[in-house]
HTML snippet that shows the backbone in 3Dmol.js (N, CA, C, O; Angstrom):
<script src="https://3Dmol.org/build/3Dmol-min.js"></script>
<div id="view" style="width:600px;height:400px;position:relative"></div>
<script>
const pdb = `
ATOM      1  N   MET A   1     -73.952-146.393 -17.598  1.00  0.00           N
ATOM      2  CA  MET A   1     -74.349-147.768 -17.288  1.00  0.00           C
ATOM      3  C   MET A   1     -75.415-147.840 -18.405  1.00  0.00           C
ATOM      4  O   MET A   1     -76.550-147.683 -17.955  1.00  0.00           O
ATOM      5  N   LYS A   2     -75.361-148.017 -19.623  1.00  0.00           N
ATOM      6  CA  LYS A   2     -76.120-148.304 -20.774  1.00  0.00           C
ATOM      7  C   LYS A   2     -77.682-148.913 -20.277  1.00  0.00           C
ATOM      8  O   LYS A   2     -77.989-150.032 -19.866  1.00  0.00           O
ATOM      9  N   LYS A   3     -78.524-147.665 -20.504  1.00  0.00           N
ATOM     10  CA  LYS A   3     -80.232-148.393 -19.581  1.00  0.00           C
ATOM     11  C   LYS A   3     -80.404-149.638 -21.236  1.00  0.00           C
ATOM     12  O   LYS A   3     -81.365-150.358 -20.965  1.00  0.00           O
ATOM     13  N   PHE A   4     -79.945-149.976 -22.405  1.00  0.00           N
ATOM     14  CA  PHE A   4     -79.998-151.051 -23.247  1.00  0.00           C
ATOM     15  C   PHE A   4     -79.980-152.340 -22.959  1.00  0.00           C
ATOM     16  O   PHE A   4     -80.792-153.249 -23.132  1.00  0.00           O
ATOM     17  N   GLU A   5     -78.124-152.225 -22.137  1.00  0.00           N
ATOM     18  CA  GLU A   5     -77.816-153.204 -21.716  1.00  0.00           C
ATOM     19  C   GLU A   5     -78.522-153.090 -20.503  1.00  0.00           C
ATOM     20  O   GLU A   5     -77.733-153.917 -20.046  1.00  0.00           O
ATOM     21  N   ILE A   6     -79.058-152.915 -19.811  1.00  0.00           N
ATOM     22  CA  ILE A   6     -79.483-152.957 -17.852  1.00  0.00           C
ATOM     23  C   ILE A   6     -80.672-154.043 -17.834  1.00  0.00           C
ATOM     24  O   ILE A   6     -80.909-154.975 -17.067  1.00  0.00           O
ATOM     25  N   PHE A   7     -81.503-153.423 -19.295  1.00  0.00           N
ATOM     26  CA  PHE A   7     -83.173-153.910 -19.868  1.00  0.00           C
ATOM     27  C   PHE A   7     -82.998-154.981 -20.381  1.00  0.00           C
ATOM     28  O   PHE A   7     -83.969-155.733 -20.300  1.00  0.00           O
ATOM     29  N   LYS A   8     -82.051-155.398 -20.936  1.00  0.00           N
ATOM     30  CA  LYS A   8     -81.698-156.429 -21.820  1.00  0.00           C
ATOM     31  C   LYS A   8     -81.002-157.675 -21.142  1.00  0.00           C
ATOM     32  O   LYS A   8     -80.954-158.716 -21.797  1.00  0.00           O
ATOM     33  N   ASN A   9     -80.688-157.654 -20.408  1.00  0.00           N
ATOM     34  CA  ASN A   9     -79.674-158.315 -19.162  1.00  0.00           C
ATOM     35  C   ASN A   9     -80.490-157.733 -17.996  1.00  0.00           C
ATOM     36  O   ASN A   9     -79.817-157.008 -17.263  1.00  0.00           O
ATOM     37  N   LYS A  10     -81.578-157.854 -17.703  1.00  0.00           N
ATOM     38  CA  LYS A  10     -82.594-157.441 -17.164  1.00  0.00           C
ATOM     39  C   LYS A  10     -81.575-157.051 -15.831  1.00  0.00           C
ATOM     40  O   LYS A  10     -81.307-158.122 -15.286  1.00  0.00           O
ATOM     41  N   GLN A  11     -81.392-156.739 -15.632  1.00  0.00           N
ATOM     42  CA  GLN A  11     -80.533-156.050 -14.444  1.00  0.00           C
ATOM     43  C   GLN A  11     -81.588-154.965 -13.796  1.00  0.00           C
ATOM     44  O   GLN A  11     -80.769-154.092 -13.509  1.00  0.00           O
ATOM     45  N   GLY A  12     -82.471-154.597 -13.501  1.00  0.00           N
ATOM     46  CA  GLY A  12     -82.866-153.224 -13.964  1.00  0.00           C
ATOM     47  C   GLY A  12     -82.812-153.199 -12.181  1.00  0.00           C
ATOM     48  O   GLY A  12     -82.105-152.394 -11.575  1.00  0.00           O
ATOM     49  N   ASP A  13     -83.627-154.153 -11.541  1.00  0.00           N
ATOM     50  CA  ASP A  13     -83.504-154.210  -9.905  1.00  0.00           C
ATOM     51  C   ASP A  13     -82.468-154.236  -9.449  1.00  0.00           C
ATOM     52  O   ASP A  13     -82.276-153.494  -8.486  1.00  0.00           O
ATOM     53  N   HIS A  14     -81.308-155.130  -9.956  1.00  0.00           N
ATOM     54  CA  HIS A  14     -79.715-155.050  -9.473  1.00  0.00           C
ATOM     55  C   HIS A  14     -79.248-153.734  -9.355  1.00  0.00           C
ATOM     56  O   HIS A  14     -78.560-153.302  -8.430  1.00  0.00           O
ATOM     57  N   ILE A  15     -79.627-153.154 -10.274  1.00  0.00           N
ATOM     58  CA  ILE A  15     -79.130-151.543 -10.111  1.00  0.00           C
ATOM     59  C   ILE A  15     -80.095-150.819  -9.501  1.00  0.00           C
ATOM     60  O   ILE A  15     -79.692-149.656  -9.515  1.00  0.00           O
ATOM     61  N   LEU A  16     -80.819-150.858  -9.139  1.00  0.00           N
ATOM     62  CA  LEU A  16     -82.136-150.257  -7.902  1.00  0.00           C
ATOM     63  C   LEU A  16     -81.756-150.687  -6.612  1.00  0.00           C
ATOM     64  O   LEU A  16     -81.930-149.892  -5.688  1.00  0.00           O
ATOM     65  N   ASN A  17     -81.275-151.783  -6.380  1.00  0.00           N
ATOM     66  CA  ASN A  17     -80.742-152.634  -5.283  1.00  0.00           C
ATOM     67  C   ASN A  17     -79.030-152.010  -4.670  1.00  0.00           C
ATOM     68  O   ASN A  17     -78.340-152.125  -3.658  1.00  0.00           O
ATOM     69  N   GLU A  18     -78.955-151.325  -6.017  1.00  0.00           N
ATOM     70  CA  GLU A  18     -77.324-151.423  -5.428  1.00  0.00           C
ATOM     71  C   GLU A  18     -77.329-149.765  -5.366  1.00  0.00           C
ATOM     72  O   GLU A  18     -76.443-149.057  -4.886  1.00  0.00           O
ATOM     73  N   ILE A  19     -78.724-149.291  -6.061  1.00  0.00           N
ATOM     74  CA  ILE A  19     -78.402-147.400  -5.692  1.00  0.00           C
ATOM     75  C   ILE A  19     -79.243-147.477  -4.103  1.00  0.00           C
ATOM     76  O   ILE A  19     -79.703-146.421  -3.667  1.00  0.00           O
ATOM     77  N   LYS A  20     -79.371-148.476  -3.471  1.00  0.00           N
ATOM     78  CA  LYS A  20     -80.088-148.092  -2.372  1.00  0.00           C
ATOM     79  C   LYS A  20     -78.927-148.165  -1.232  1.00  0.00           C
ATOM     80  O   LYS A  20     -78.600-147.274  -0.448  1.00  0.00           O
ATOM     81  N   ILE A  21     -78.352-149.594  -1.375  1.00  0.00           N
ATOM     82  CA  ILE A  21     -77.271-150.063  -0.499  1.00  0.00           C
ATOM     83  C   ILE A  21     -76.064-149.133  -0.755  1.00  0.00           C
ATOM     84  O   ILE A  21     -75.057-149.409  -0.102  1.00  0.00           O
ATOM     85  N   LEU A  22     -76.010-148.309  -1.409  1.00  0.00           N
ATOM     86  CA  LEU A  22     -74.578-147.442  -1.512  1.00  0.00           C
ATOM     87  C   LEU A  22     -75.646-146.157  -0.746  1.00  0.00           C
ATOM     88  O   LEU A  22     -75.194-145.333   0.048  1.00  0.00           O
ATOM     89  N   ASN A  23     -76.461-146.185  -0.986  1.00  0.00           N
ATOM     90  CA  ASN A  23     -76.930-144.887  -0.053  1.00  0.00           C
ATOM     91  C   ASN A  23     -76.634-145.234   1.054  1.00  0.00           C
ATOM     92  O   ASN A  23     -75.943-144.368   1.591  1.00  0.00           O
ATOM     93  N   LEU A  24     -76.928-146.625   2.077  1.00  0.00           N
ATOM     94  CA  LEU A  24     -76.698-146.491   3.550  1.00  0.00           C
ATOM     95  C   LEU A  24     -75.444-146.619   3.872  1.00  0.00           C
ATOM     96  O   LEU A  24     -75.102-146.677   5.054  1.00  0.00           O
ATOM     97  N   ILE A  25     -74.769-146.667   3.086  1.00  0.00           N
ATOM     98  CA  ILE A  25     -73.181-147.184   3.324  1.00  0.00           C
ATOM     99  C   ILE A  25     -72.611-145.632   3.971  1.00  0.00           C
ATOM    100  O   ILE A  25     -72.852-144.561   3.414  1.00  0.00           O
ATOM    101  N   ASP A  26     -71.990-145.740   4.971  1.00  0.00           N
ATOM    102  CA  ASP A  26     -71.363-144.531   5.737  1.00  0.00           C
ATOM    103  C   ASP A  26     -70.189-145.630   6.521  1.00  0.00           C
ATOM    104  O   ASP A  26     -70.467-146.345   7.484  1.00  0.00           O
ATOM    105  N   HIS A  27     -69.097-145.566   5.973  1.00  0.00           N
ATOM    106  CA  HIS A  27     -68.051-146.150   6.611  1.00  0.00           C
ATOM    107  C   HIS A  27     -66.780-145.359   5.908  1.00  0.00           C
ATOM    108  O   HIS A  27     -66.647-145.051   4.724  1.00  0.00           O
ATOM    109  N   PRO A  28     -65.850-145.121   7.073  1.00  0.00           N
ATOM    110  CA  PRO A  28     -64.804-144.546   6.262  1.00  0.00           C
ATOM    111  C   PRO A  28     -63.645-145.188   5.138  1.00  0.00           C
ATOM    112  O   PRO A  28     -62.833-144.569   4.450  1.00  0.00           O
ATOM    113  N   PHE A  29     -63.846-146.372   5.214  1.00  0.00           N
ATOM    114  CA  PHE A  29     -63.272-147.735   4.449  1.00  0.00           C
ATOM    115  C   PHE A  29     -63.990-147.582   3.200  1.00  0.00           C
ATOM    116  O   PHE A  29     -63.280-148.050   2.309  1.00  0.00           O
ATOM    117  N   ALA A  30     -65.474-146.973   2.568  1.00  0.00           N
ATOM    118  CA  ALA A  30     -65.905-147.189   1.742  1.00  0.00           C
ATOM    119  C   ALA A  30     -66.062-146.062   1.195  1.00  0.00           C
ATOM    120  O   ALA A  30     -66.169-144.992   1.793  1.00  0.00           O
ATOM    121  N   VAL A  31     -66.106-146.375  -0.964  1.00  0.00           N
ATOM    122  CA  VAL A  31     -66.432-144.395  -1.619  1.00  0.00           C
ATOM    123  C   VAL A  31     -67.908-144.695  -1.100  1.00  0.00           C
ATOM    124  O   VAL A  31     -68.623-145.682  -0.928  1.00  0.00           O
ATOM    125  N   LYS A  32     -67.981-143.307  -0.942  1.00  0.00           N
ATOM    126  CA  LYS A  32     -69.040-142.572  -0.547  1.00  0.00           C
ATOM    127  C   LYS A  32     -70.037-142.082  -2.092  1.00  0.00           C
ATOM    128  O   LYS A  32     -69.606-141.399  -3.021  1.00  0.00           O
ATOM    129  N   PHE A  33     -71.417-142.671  -1.969  1.00  0.00           N
ATOM    130  CA  PHE A  33     -72.370-142.018  -2.949  1.00  0.00           C
ATOM    131  C   PHE A  33     -72.740-140.924  -2.432  1.00  0.00           C
ATOM    132  O   PHE A  33     -72.909-140.464  -1.302  1.00  0.00           O
ATOM    133  N   GLU A  34     -72.910-140.331  -4.356  1.00  0.00           N
ATOM    134  CA  GLU A  34     -72.686-138.799  -4.126  1.00  0.00           C
ATOM    135  C   GLU A  34     -74.527-139.139  -4.411  1.00  0.00           C
ATOM    136  O   GLU A  34     -75.320-138.479  -3.739  1.00  0.00           O
ATOM    137  N   GLY A  35     -74.896-139.845  -5.096  1.00  0.00           N
ATOM    138  CA  GLY A  35     -76.202-139.660  -6.168  1.00  0.00           C
ATOM    139  C   GLY A  35     -76.553-139.739  -7.233  1.00  0.00           C
ATOM    140  O   GLY A  35     -75.953-138.809  -7.770  1.00  0.00           O
ATOM    141  N   PHE A  36     -77.008-140.111  -7.815  1.00  0.00           N
ATOM    142  CA  PHE A  36     -77.198-140.084  -9.051  1.00  0.00           C
ATOM    143  C   PHE A  36     -78.387-139.738 -10.128  1.00  0.00           C
ATOM    144  O   PHE A  36     -79.364-139.163  -9.647  1.00  0.00           O
ATOM    145  N   SER A  37     -78.413-140.042 -11.618  1.00  0.00           N
ATOM    146  CA  SER A  37     -78.869-139.173 -12.639  1.00  0.00           C
ATOM    147  C   SER A  37     -79.019-140.438 -13.793  1.00  0.00           C
ATOM    148  O   SER A  37     -78.464-141.525 -13.634  1.00  0.00           O
ATOM    149  N   GLN A  38     -79.716-140.161 -14.766  1.00  0.00           N
ATOM    150  CA  GLN A  38     -79.942-140.539 -16.065  1.00  0.00           C
ATOM    151  C   GLN A  38     -80.658-139.457 -16.987  1.00  0.00           C
ATOM    152  O   GLN A  38     -81.275-138.446 -16.649  1.00  0.00           O
ATOM    153  N   ASP A  39     -80.347-140.059 -18.471  1.00  0.00           N
ATOM    154  CA  ASP A  39     -80.792-139.529 -19.293  1.00  0.00           C
ATOM    155  C   ASP A  39     -81.430-139.967 -20.277  1.00  0.00           C
ATOM    156  O   ASP A  39     -82.542-140.146 -19.781  1.00  0.00           O
ATOM    157  N   PRO A  40     -81.516-140.345 -21.620  1.00  0.00           N
ATOM    158  CA  PRO A  40     -82.417-141.320 -22.611  1.00  0.00           C
ATOM    159  C   PRO A  40     -81.661-142.927 -22.899  1.00  0.00           C
ATOM    160  O   PRO A  40     -81.929-144.045 -23.339  1.00  0.00           O
ATOM    161  N   ARG A  41     -80.518-142.109 -22.294  1.00  0.00           N
ATOM    162  CA  ARG A  41     -79.959-143.472 -23.091  1.00  0.00           C
ATOM    163  C   ARG A  41     -78.799-144.151 -21.481  1.00  0.00           C
ATOM    164  O   ARG A  41     -78.663-145.329 -21.147  1.00  0.00           O
ATOM    165  N   PHE A  42     -78.331-143.234 -20.989  1.00  0.00           N
ATOM    166  CA  PHE A  42     -77.421-144.084 -19.952  1.00  0.00           C
ATOM    167  C   PHE A  42     -78.397-143.694 -18.387  1.00  0.00           C
ATOM    168  O   PHE A  42     -79.473-143.103 -18.287  1.00  0.00           O
ATOM    169  N   VAL A  43     -77.761-144.127 -17.615  1.00  0.00           N
ATOM    170  CA  VAL A  43     -77.950-143.725 -15.908  1.00  0.00           C
ATOM    171  C   VAL A  43     -76.485-143.806 -15.279  1.00  0.00           C
ATOM    172  O   VAL A  43     -75.785-144.818 -15.325  1.00  0.00           O
ATOM    173  N   TYR A  44     -76.165-142.746 -14.756  1.00  0.00           N
ATOM    174  CA  TYR A  44     -75.042-142.407 -14.073  1.00  0.00           C
ATOM    175  C   TYR A  44     -75.259-141.935 -12.385  1.00  0.00           C
ATOM    176  O   TYR A  44     -75.994-141.157 -11.776  1.00  0.00           O
ATOM    177  N   LEU A  45     -73.751-143.258 -11.920  1.00  0.00           N
ATOM    178  CA  LEU A  45     -73.787-143.065 -10.607  1.00  0.00           C
ATOM    179  C   LEU A  45     -72.721-142.534 -10.031  1.00  0.00           C
ATOM    180  O   LEU A  45     -71.553-142.881 -10.207  1.00  0.00           O
ATOM    181  N   GLY A  46     -73.259-141.391  -9.096  1.00  0.00           N
ATOM    182  CA  GLY A  46     -71.961-140.272  -8.885  1.00  0.00           C
ATOM    183  C   GLY A  46     -71.301-140.285  -6.973  1.00  0.00           C
ATOM    184  O   GLY A  46     -71.594-139.746  -5.905  1.00  0.00           O
ATOM    185  N   LEU A  47     -70.157-141.399  -7.582  1.00  0.00           N
ATOM    186  CA  LEU A  47     -69.038-141.495  -6.469  1.00  0.00           C
ATOM    187  C   LEU A  47     -67.888-140.571  -6.230  1.00  0.00           C
ATOM    188  O   LEU A  47     -67.293-139.999  -7.143  1.00  0.00           O
ATOM    189  N   GLU A  48     -67.630-140.463  -5.084  1.00  0.00           N
ATOM    190  CA  GLU A  48     -66.389-140.122  -4.120  1.00  0.00           C
ATOM    191  C   GLU A  48     -65.097-140.006  -5.236  1.00  0.00           C
ATOM    192  O   GLU A  48     -64.625-140.981  -5.820  1.00  0.00           O
ATOM    193  N   LEU A  49     -64.732-138.902  -5.365  1.00  0.00           N
ATOM    194  CA  LEU A  49     -63.246-139.005  -5.794  1.00  0.00           C
ATOM    195  C   LEU A  49     -62.024-139.974  -5.391  1.00  0.00           C
ATOM    196  O   LEU A  49     -61.704-139.785  -4.217  1.00  0.00           O
ATOM    197  N   ILE A  50     -61.433-140.727  -5.885  1.00  0.00           N
ATOM    198  CA  ILE A  50     -60.905-141.502  -5.297  1.00  0.00           C
ATOM    199  C   ILE A  50     -59.632-141.050  -6.238  1.00  0.00           C
ATOM    200  O   ILE A  50     -59.896-140.946  -7.436  1.00  0.00           O
ATOM    201  N   ASN A  51     -58.352-140.786  -5.851  1.00  0.00           N
ATOM    202  CA  ASN A  51     -57.237-140.283  -6.741  1.00  0.00           C
ATOM    203  C   ASN A  51     -56.219-141.650  -6.539  1.00  0.00           C
ATOM    204  O   ASN A  51     -55.775-141.906  -5.419  1.00  0.00           O
ATOM    205  N   GLY A  52     -55.893-142.506  -7.727  1.00  0.00           N
ATOM    206  CA  GLY A  52     -54.879-143.872  -7.908  1.00  0.00           C
ATOM    207  C   GLY A  52     -56.173-144.128  -8.830  1.00  0.00           C
ATOM    208  O   GLY A  52     -56.084-143.306  -9.742  1.00  0.00           O
ATOM    209  N   GLY A  53     -57.232-144.832  -8.986  1.00  0.00           N
ATOM    210  CA  GLY A  53     -57.997-145.446  -9.502  1.00  0.00           C
ATOM    211  C   GLY A  53     -58.098-146.603  -8.871  1.00  0.00           C
ATOM    212  O   GLY A  53     -57.515-146.965  -7.850  1.00  0.00           O
ATOM    213  N   GLU A  54     -58.641-147.002  -9.334  1.00  0.00           N
ATOM    214  CA  GLU A  54     -59.303-148.450  -9.154  1.00  0.00           C
ATOM    215  C   GLU A  54     -58.244-149.589  -8.134  1.00  0.00           C
ATOM    216  O   GLU A  54     -57.182-149.887  -8.681  1.00  0.00           O
ATOM    217  N   LEU A  55     -58.522-150.272  -6.579  1.00  0.00           N
ATOM    218  CA  LEU A  55     -57.859-151.286  -5.972  1.00  0.00           C
ATOM    219  C   LEU A  55     -57.540-152.300  -6.420  1.00  0.00           C
ATOM    220  O   LEU A  55     -56.476-152.867  -6.171  1.00  0.00           O
ATOM    221  N   PHE A  56     -58.954-152.945  -7.621  1.00  0.00           N
ATOM    222  CA  PHE A  56     -59.026-153.997  -8.477  1.00  0.00           C
ATOM    223  C   PHE A  56     -58.202-154.243  -9.080  1.00  0.00           C
ATOM    224  O   PHE A  56     -57.393-155.168  -9.008  1.00  0.00           O
ATOM    225  N   THR A  57     -58.353-153.124 -10.013  1.00  0.00           N
ATOM    226  CA  THR A  57     -56.885-152.945 -11.073  1.00  0.00           C
ATOM    227  C   THR A  57     -55.231-153.055 -10.795  1.00  0.00           C
ATOM    228  O   THR A  57     -54.232-153.560 -11.307  1.00  0.00           O
ATOM    229  N   TYR A  58     -55.729-152.015  -9.322  1.00  0.00           N
ATOM    230  CA  TYR A  58     -53.507-152.537  -9.179  1.00  0.00           C
ATOM    231  C   TYR A  58     -53.631-153.664  -8.908  1.00  0.00           C
ATOM    232  O   TYR A  58     -53.168-154.316  -9.844  1.00  0.00           O
ATOM    233  N   LEU A  59     -54.170-154.586  -7.790  1.00  0.00           N
ATOM    234  CA  LEU A  59     -53.922-155.486  -7.411  1.00  0.00           C
ATOM    235  C   LEU A  59     -53.773-156.734  -8.700  1.00  0.00           C
ATOM    236  O   LEU A  59     -53.006-157.696  -8.690  1.00  0.00           O
ATOM    237  N   ARG A  60     -54.589-156.423  -9.576  1.00  0.00           N
ATOM    238  CA  ARG A  60     -54.416-157.682 -10.643  1.00  0.00           C
ATOM    239  C   ARG A  60     -52.978-157.183 -11.733  1.00  0.00           C
ATOM    240  O   ARG A  60     -52.431-157.871 -12.594  1.00  0.00           O
ATOM    241  N   SER A  61     -52.621-155.606 -11.264  1.00  0.00           N
ATOM    242  CA  SER A  61     -50.826-156.049 -11.891  1.00  0.00           C
ATOM    243  C   SER A  61     -49.723-155.836 -11.232  1.00  0.00           C
ATOM    244  O   SER A  61     -48.687-155.265 -11.574  1.00  0.00           O
ATOM    245  N   ILE A  62     -50.096-156.455 -10.044  1.00  0.00           N
ATOM    246  CA  ILE A  62     -48.744-157.250  -8.595  1.00  0.00           C
ATOM    247  C   ILE A  62     -48.984-157.986  -8.206  1.00  0.00           C
ATOM    248  O   ILE A  62     -48.608-158.292  -7.074  1.00  0.00           O
ATOM    249  N   SER A  63     -50.060-158.977  -9.222  1.00  0.00           N
ATOM    250  CA  SER A  63     -50.795-160.104  -8.838  1.00  0.00           C
ATOM    251  C   SER A  63     -51.399-160.534  -7.608  1.00  0.00           C
ATOM    252  O   SER A  63     -52.553-160.954  -7.694  1.00  0.00           O
ATOM    253  N   LYS A  64     -50.476-160.500  -5.712  1.00  0.00           N
ATOM    254  CA  LYS A  64     -50.850-160.023  -5.046  1.00  0.00           C
ATOM    255  C   LYS A  64     -50.142-159.024  -4.271  1.00  0.00           C
ATOM    256  O   LYS A  64     -49.241-158.393  -4.824  1.00  0.00           O
ATOM    257  N   PHE A  65     -50.493-158.759  -2.829  1.00  0.00           N
ATOM    258  CA  PHE A  65     -50.103-157.864  -1.889  1.00  0.00           C
ATOM    259  C   PHE A  65     -48.938-158.138  -1.435  1.00  0.00           C
ATOM    260  O   PHE A  65     -48.712-159.331  -1.639  1.00  0.00           O
ATOM    261  N   SER A  66     -47.958-157.549  -0.842  1.00  0.00           N
ATOM    262  CA  SER A  66     -47.015-158.147  -0.084  1.00  0.00           C
ATOM    263  C   SER A  66     -47.637-158.463   1.421  1.00  0.00           C
ATOM    264  O   SER A  66     -48.817-158.384   1.760  1.00  0.00           O
ATOM    265  N   LEU A  67     -46.582-158.815   2.160  1.00  0.00           N
ATOM    266  CA  LEU A  67     -47.314-158.307   3.694  1.00  0.00           C
ATOM    267  C   LEU A  67     -47.034-157.281   4.291  1.00  0.00           C
ATOM    268  O   LEU A  67     -47.439-157.208   5.451  1.00  0.00           O
ATOM    269  N   ASP A  68     -46.434-156.398   3.860  1.00  0.00           N
ATOM    270  CA  ASP A  68     -46.499-155.048   4.134  1.00  0.00           C
ATOM    271  C   ASP A  68     -47.308-154.250   3.525  1.00  0.00           C
ATOM    272  O   ASP A  68     -47.441-153.043   3.723  1.00  0.00           O
ATOM    273  N   GLN A  69     -47.820-154.868   2.827  1.00  0.00           N
ATOM    274  CA  GLN A  69     -49.061-153.894   1.899  1.00  0.00           C
ATOM    275  C   GLN A  69     -50.530-153.997   2.178  1.00  0.00           C
ATOM    276  O   GLN A  69     -51.334-153.163   1.761  1.00  0.00           O
ATOM    277  N   ALA A  70     -50.892-155.151   2.968  1.00  0.00           N
ATOM    278  CA  ALA A  70     -51.823-156.180   3.278  1.00  0.00           C
ATOM    279  C   ALA A  70     -52.143-155.648   4.819  1.00  0.00           C
ATOM    280  O   ALA A  70     -53.260-155.759   5.323  1.00  0.00           O
ATOM    281  N   ARG A  71     -50.840-154.971   5.591  1.00  0.00           N
ATOM    282  CA  ARG A  71     -51.067-154.658   6.609  1.00  0.00           C
ATOM    283  C   ARG A  71     -51.770-153.343   6.649  1.00  0.00           C
ATOM    284  O   ARG A  71     -52.095-152.849   7.729  1.00  0.00           O
TER     285      ARG A  71
END
`;
const viewer = $3Dmol.createViewer("view");
viewer.addModel(pdb, "pdb");
viewer.setStyle({}, {cartoon: {color: "spectrum"}});
viewer.zoomTo();
viewer.render();
</script>
Protein backbone atom coordinates (compact mmCIF):
# COMPACT_ATOMS: atom_id res chain seq x y z
CA MET A 1 0.00 0.00 0.00
CA LYS A 2 1.29 3.46 -0.83
CA LYS A 3 1.95 5.51 2.29
CA PHE A 4 1.01 8.69 0.44
CA GLU A 5 -2.46 7.28 -0.31
CA ILE A 6 -2.89 6.04 3.26
CA PHE A 7 -2.16 9.48 4.70
CA LYS A 8 -4.05 11.36 1.97
CA ASN A 9 -7.20 9.33 2.68
CA LYS A 10 -6.65 9.42 6.46
CA GLN A 11 -6.53 5.61 6.64
CA GLY A 12 -3.59 5.26 9.05
CA ASP A 13 -5.74 4.12 11.98
CA HIS A 14 -7.57 1.66 9.72
CA ILE A 15 -4.30 0.09 8.57
CA LEU A 16 -3.03 -0.23 12.15
CA ASN A 17 -6.33 -1.83 13.21
CA GLU A 18 -6.18 -4.22 10.25
CA ILE A 19 -2.67 -5.30 11.27
CA LYS A 20 -3.78 -5.82 14.89
CA ILE A 21 -6.84 -7.85 13.88
CA LEU A 22 -4.94 -9.97 11.34
CA ASN A 23 -2.34 -10.69 14.01
CA LEU A 24 -5.03 -12.01 16.39
CA ILE A 25 -6.84 -14.28 13.92
CA ASP A 26 -5.90 -17.95 14.07
CA HIS A 27 -8.44 -20.02 12.14
CA PRO A 28 -7.97 -22.70 9.48
CA PHE A 29 -10.33 -20.89 7.07
CA ALA A 30 -8.56 -17.51 7.33
CA VAL A 31 -5.37 -16.51 5.54
CA LYS A 32 -2.51 -16.35 8.03
CA PHE A 33 -0.82 -13.01 8.67
CA GLU A 34 2.96 -13.37 8.69
CA GLY A 35 3.92 -9.79 9.50
CA PHE A 36 4.45 -6.40 7.94
CA SER A 37 7.26 -4.19 6.76
CA GLN A 38 7.67 -0.73 5.32
CA ASP A 39 10.03 1.43 3.36
CA PRO A 40 9.85 5.19 2.73
CA ARG A 41 7.06 4.78 0.12
CA PHE A 42 5.11 1.60 0.91
CA VAL A 43 3.65 -0.55 3.70
CA TYR A 44 3.78 -4.28 3.00
CA LEU A 45 1.54 -6.88 4.65
CA GLY A 46 2.89 -10.42 4.51
CA LEU A 47 0.13 -12.99 4.11
CA GLU A 48 0.19 -16.75 3.64
CA LEU A 49 0.41 -17.83 0.00
CA ILE A 50 -2.82 -19.32 -1.28
CA ASN A 51 -2.56 -20.72 -4.81
CA GLY A 52 -5.38 -19.97 -7.21
CA GLY A 53 -5.95 -16.27 -6.65
CA GLU A 54 -8.61 -14.43 -4.71
CA LEU A 55 -11.98 -16.03 -4.07
CA PHE A 56 -13.65 -12.65 -4.71
CA THR A 57 -12.13 -12.44 -8.21
CA TYR A 58 -13.27 -15.98 -9.00
CA LEU A 59 -16.77 -15.32 -7.69
CA ARG A 60 -17.09 -12.18 -9.82
CA SER A 61 -16.16 -14.18 -12.92
CA ILE A 62 -18.87 -16.82 -12.33
CA SER A 63 -21.51 -14.47 -10.78
CA LYS A 64 -22.62 -16.96 -8.11
CA PHE A 65 -21.72 -20.36 -6.72
CA SER A 66 -23.71 -23.41 -7.64
CA LEU A 67 -25.33 -25.28 -4.77
CA ASP A 68 -22.59 -27.95 -4.94
CA GLN A 69 -19.84 -25.31 -4.83
CA ALA A 70 -21.45 -23.57 -1.86
CA ARG A 71 -21.48 -26.75 0.23
